[in-house]
C-alpha positions in Angstrom: -11.8 -8.6 -165.4 -13.0 -9.2 -161.8 -14.6 -6.7 -159.4 -12.3 -4.9 -157.0 -12.8 -5.1 -153.3 -14.6 -2.0 -151.9 -13.2 -0.4 -148.9 -15.8 -0.2 -146.2 -16.0 3.4 -145.1 -18.5 6.2 -145.2 -19.2 7.5 -148.7 -18.7 11.3 -148.7 -20.7 12.2 -151.8 -24.4 12.3 -150.9 -25.8 11.1 -154.2 -23.4 8.2 -154.4 -24.2 7.3 -150.9 -27.9 7.3 -151.7 -27.4 5.1 -154.8 -25.3 2.7 -152.9 -27.9 2.5 -150.1 -30.7 1.7 -152.5 -28.7 -0.9 -154.3 -27.4 -2.6 -151.2 -30.8 -2.4 -149.5 -32.4 -4.1 -152.5 -29.7 -6.7 -152.5 -30.1 -7.4 -148.8 -33.8 -7.8 -149.2 -33.3 -10.2 -152.1 -30.9 -12.2 -150.0 -33.4 -12.3 -147.2 -36.1 -13.5 -149.6 -33.8 -16.2 -151.0 -32.9 -17.4 -147.5 -36.5 -17.8 -146.6 -37.3 -19.8 -149.7 -34.2 -22.0 -149.7 -34.3 -22.8 -146.0 -38.0 -22.5 -145.3 -37.2 -20.1 -142.6 -39.0 -17.0 -141.3 -37.1 -13.9 -142.0 -37.8 -10.4 -140.8 -35.7 -7.5 -142.0 -36.0 -3.9 -140.9 -33.8 -1.1 -142.4 -33.9 2.5 -141.3 -32.3 5.0 -143.7 -30.3 8.0 -142.7 -33.4 10.1 -143.6 -35.3 8.0 -141.0 -37.3 6.2 -143.7 -38.3 2.7 -142.7 -38.0 -0.3 -145.1 -39.1 -3.8 -144.0 -39.4 -7.3 -145.4 -40.9 -10.4 -143.9 -41.3 -13.8 -145.4 -44.1 -16.3 -144.8 -45.2 -15.3 -141.4 -46.1 -11.7 -140.7 -43.6 -9.3 -139.3 -45.6 -9.2 -136.0 -45.5 -13.0 -135.6 -41.7 -13.1 -136.3 -41.0 -10.3 -133.9 -43.2 -11.8 -131.1 -41.3 -15.1 -131.5 -38.1 -13.1 -131.2 -39.3 -11.3 -128.1 -40.2 -14.6 -126.5 -36.8 -16.1 -127.3 -35.1 -13.0 -126.0 -37.2 -13.3 -122.8 -36.1 -16.9 -122.4 -32.4 -15.9 -123.0 -32.8 -13.1 -120.4 -34.3 -15.6 -117.9 -31.3 -17.9 -118.4 -28.9 -15.0 -117.7 -31.2 -13.9 -114.8 -30.8 -17.3 -113.3 -27.1 -17.0 -113.3 -27.4 -13.5 -111.8 -29.8 -14.8 -109.2 -27.4 -17.6 -108.2 -24.8 -14.9 -107.7 -27.3 -13.0 -105.6 -27.8 -16.0 -103.4 -24.2 -15.6 -102.3 -25.0 -12.1 -101.3 -28.0 -13.3 -99.4 -25.8 -15.9 -97.7 -23.4 -13.1 -96.7 -26.4 -11.1 -95.5 -27.4 -14.0 -93.3 -23.9 -14.3 -92.0 -23.8 -10.6 -91.1 -27.2 -11.0 -89.4 -26.0 -14.0 -87.5 -22.9 -12.0 -86.3 -25.1 -9.1 -85.2 -27.3 -11.6 -83.3 -24.3 -13.0 -81.6 -23.4 -9.4 -80.6 -27.0 -9.0 -79.4 -26.5 -11.9 -77.0 -24.0 -9.9 -75.1 -25.3 -7.9 -72.1 -24.3 -4.4 -73.3 -26.7 -4.3 -76.3 -29.0 -1.3 -76.5 -32.7 -1.5 -77.4 -32.1 0.9 -80.3 -29.5 -1.5 -81.8 -32.1 -4.4 -81.6 -34.8 -2.2 -83.1 -32.5 -1.2 -85.9 -31.6 -4.9 -86.5 -35.3 -5.8 -86.6 -36.1 -3.1 -89.2 -33.1 -4.2 -91.4 -34.4 -7.8 -91.3 -38.0 -6.7 -92.1 -36.8 -4.6 -95.0 -34.6 -7.4 -96.4 -37.4 -9.9 -96.1 -39.8 -7.6 -97.8 -37.4 -6.8 -100.7 -36.8 -10.6 -101.1 -40.5 -11.4 -101.2 -41.2 -8.6 -103.7 -38.4 -9.8 -106.0 -39.6 -13.4 -105.8 -43.2 -12.3 -106.7 -41.9 -10.2 -109.6 -39.8 -13.1 -111.0 -42.7 -15.5 -110.7 -45.1 -13.1 -112.5 -42.6 -12.6 -115.3 -42.1 -16.4 -115.5 -45.9 -17.0 -115.8 -46.3 -14.2 -118.4 -43.4 -15.6 -120.5 -44.9 -19.1 -120.5 -48.4 -17.8 -121.3 -46.9 -15.9 -124.4 -45.0 -19.1 -125.4 -48.2 -21.2 -125.0 -50.1 -18.7 -127.3 -47.4 -18.9 -129.9 -47.3 -22.7 -129.8 -51.1 -22.8 -130.1 -50.9 -20.5 -133.2 -48.1 -22.6 -134.7 -50.1 -25.8 -134.0 -53.1 -24.3 -135.8 -51.0 -23.4 -138.8 -49.4 -26.9 -138.9 -52.8 -28.5 -138.6 -54.2 -26.5 -141.5 -51.2 -27.3 -143.6 -51.6 -31.0 -142.8 -55.3 -30.8 -143.8 -54.4 -29.1 -147.1 -51.8 -31.8 -147.7 -54.3 -34.6 -147.1 -56.9 -33.0 -149.4 -54.2 -32.5 -152.1 -53.2 -36.2 -151.7 -56.7 -37.5 -152.3 
């Protein structure tokens, strides 16, 4: 006789819910361990129970190393999406330039007040300042991300070098 399919919904009985949580948590951790062994992969698993108790599992590498690699990857993914967003922002900068050009054309006419020109000058200064600040911020984030990536690659290189040395010693 086979097992019946369990309907996935909240278990109302508290003790049954706790038993199910423990069994499934242990099963999930076992699957994570198996995945790391079978595929030589780094696995990090974090589970928080309804009572706010924390359970964690990490294979091979420490949890901190795995999570730092995850953060760097997320930062790279964010940079990729930021690049698309930045390219969309260039269109708005282009539109801003067109507006400024139109206002400058208006300023060429004889009936332009000094207040209008001062206002236009302030708007241009503000836009330029904001653009420069954003550029600096993006460049600093880019440098920081690449420094973190370099550090992780150096650590990984050291690990691989030590593993290679061990393999050479064992081969002799």
